[in-house]
C-alpha positions as CSV (number, residue, x, y, z in Angstrom):
1,M,12.7,-76.8,-56.8
2,L,12.9,-74.8,-60.0
3,I,11.3,-71.8,-58.4
4,A,13.9,-72.0,-55.5
5,W,16.5,-72.2,-58.3
6,I,15.1,-69.2,-60.1
7,L,15.0,-67.3,-56.8
8,I,18.7,-68.1,-56.1
9,K,20.0,-67.1,-59.4
10,L,18.0,-63.8,-59.5
11,I,19.6,-62.5,-56.2
12,A,23.1,-64.6,-56.4
13,P,23.8,-66.2,-59.9
14,S,27.1,-67.8,-58.7
15,V,25.3,-69.7,-55.6
16,K,24.5,-73.2,-56.4
17,L,21.4,-75.2,-55.1
18,R,21.3,-78.9,-54.1
19,A,18.2,-80.9,-52.9
20,T,18.6,-82.8,-49.7
21,H,16.5,-84.4,-47.1
22,D,18.8,-83.3,-43.9
23,G,17.7,-79.7,-43.8
24,T,18.5,-76.5,-45.2
25,E,22.0,-75.1,-45.0
26,F,24.5,-73.1,-46.7
27,D,28.1,-74.4,-47.5
28,Y,30.5,-71.6,-47.6
29,E,33.3,-74.0,-49.2
30,E,31.2,-74.6,-52.3
31,D,28.6,-71.5,-52.3
32,T,25.9,-74.0,-52.1
33,I,22.5,-74.0,-50.6
34,Y,21.5,-77.4,-49.6
35,Y,17.6,-77.2,-49.6
36,D,15.2,-79.5,-47.8
37,R,11.6,-78.8,-49.1
38,K,9.8,-80.2,-46.2
39,P,8.8,-78.3,-43.0
40,D,11.4,-78.3,-40.3
41,P,10.0,-78.5,-36.6
42,F,12.3,-75.3,-35.7
43,D,10.4,-73.2,-38.5
44,K,8.0,-71.9,-35.8
45,C,11.0,-70.9,-33.5
46,F,12.7,-69.2,-36.3
47,M,9.5,-67.3,-37.1
48,R,9.2,-66.3,-33.5
49,H,12.6,-64.9,-33.4
50,V,12.1,-63.0,-36.5
51,K,9.1,-61.3,-35.0
52,E,10.5,-60.8,-31.2
53,K,14.3,-60.3,-31.8
54,H,14.2,-58.7,-35.2
55,L,10.9,-57.0,-34.5
56,F,9.2,-57.9,-38.0
57,P,5.7,-58.6,-37.0
58,T,4.7,-59.5,-40.5
59,A,7.1,-62.5,-40.8
60,D,4.1,-64.7,-41.1
61,K,2.9,-63.1,-44.4
62,Y,5.8,-65.1,-46.1
63,S,6.2,-68.7,-46.7
64,F,8.8,-70.9,-44.5
65,R,10.6,-71.8,-47.8
66,L,11.2,-68.4,-48.6
67,W,12.4,-67.4,-45.3
68,S,14.6,-70.6,-45.6
69,I,16.3,-69.4,-48.9
70,L,16.6,-66.0,-48.2
71,H,18.0,-66.8,-44.8
72,E,20.8,-69.2,-46.4
73,L,21.5,-66.4,-49.2
74,G,22.3,-64.1,-46.2
75,H,25.0,-66.5,-45.0
76,Y,26.5,-66.2,-48.5
77,F,26.3,-62.2,-48.3
78,N,27.7,-62.0,-44.9
79,P,30.6,-64.5,-45.0
80,D,32.7,-62.8,-42.4
81,E,30.1,-62.8,-39.4
82,E,31.3,-64.7,-36.6
83,E,29.5,-67.7,-35.3
84,D,29.1,-68.4,-31.8
85,E,30.5,-72.1,-32.0
86,Y,30.1,-72.6,-28.1
87,G,26.5,-71.7,-28.1
88,K,25.7,-73.7,-31.3
89,A,27.8,-76.7,-30.0
90,F,25.6,-76.5,-26.6
91,C,22.4,-76.5,-28.7
92,A,23.3,-79.4,-31.1
93,V,23.4,-81.6,-27.7
94,I,20.1,-80.2,-26.4
95,P,17.3,-82.9,-27.1
96,K,15.3,-81.1,-30.0
97,E,12.0,-81.9,-27.9
98,Y,13.4,-79.5,-25.1
99,A,14.6,-77.0,-27.6
100,M,11.4,-76.7,-29.1
101,E,9.8,-75.4,-26.0
102,N,12.6,-73.5,-24.5
103,T,12.8,-69.9,-26.1
104,W,16.4,-69.2,-24.2
105,I,17.7,-72.5,-26.1
106,Q,16.3,-71.2,-29.4
107,D,17.6,-67.5,-28.8
108,L,21.0,-68.9,-28.0
109,Y,21.2,-70.7,-31.3
110,Y,19.7,-67.6,-33.4
111,D,21.4,-64.9,-31.5
112,S,24.9,-66.2,-32.8
113,P,26.1,-63.2,-34.9
114,D,26.2,-65.0,-38.4
115,E,22.3,-66.1,-37.7
116,I,21.4,-62.4,-36.8
117,A,23.3,-61.1,-40.1
118,A,21.6,-63.7,-42.4
119,T,18.2,-63.0,-41.0
120,A,18.6,-59.4,-41.0
121,W,19.7,-59.7,-44.7
122,A,16.6,-61.7,-45.4
123,I,14.5,-59.1,-43.8
124,E,16.1,-56.5,-45.7
125,W,15.5,-58.2,-49.0
126,I,11.8,-58.8,-48.1
127,E,11.4,-55.0,-47.3
128,E,13.2,-53.9,-50.5
129,H,11.3,-56.3,-52.6
130,P,7.7,-56.9,-51.3
131,K,6.3,-57.6,-54.7
132,L,8.9,-60.5,-55.5
133,S,9.0,-61.4,-51.9
134,S,5.1,-62.2,-52.1
135,L,5.2,-63.9,-55.5
136,F,8.1,-66.2,-54.5
137,S,6.5,-67.0,-51.3
138,A,3.3,-68.0,-53.2
139,L,5.1,-70.1,-55.9
140,L,7.4,-72.0,-53.3
């Protein structure tokens, strides 16, 4: 948790970090990343989306934990991006097992403008800071 906190403070000093066991997410009202260290089954779906839709073929070079933190910071730095509320609501009622195997469902979620912006921000940060990205990827 300390390494995650250091990374966040390096990039966005006012963002807080809280441990959770309910998945990683950004809370706009509190400027807080709720961070779950355990792997999420959808990590591989997110990585597929990064490679295929964002055309970032070396995404696997960096850890899921680094991607999680940077993606959530991307939400912080893009607060005005609209959310596809209907698409996300639809995805929320789909059984996880089905969504894991269906790239259309995955893309419906990850193509929401707020998700696209957060991921694009994370990719840009990695591209601009390759050494720090590699270091934090290894440490996380």
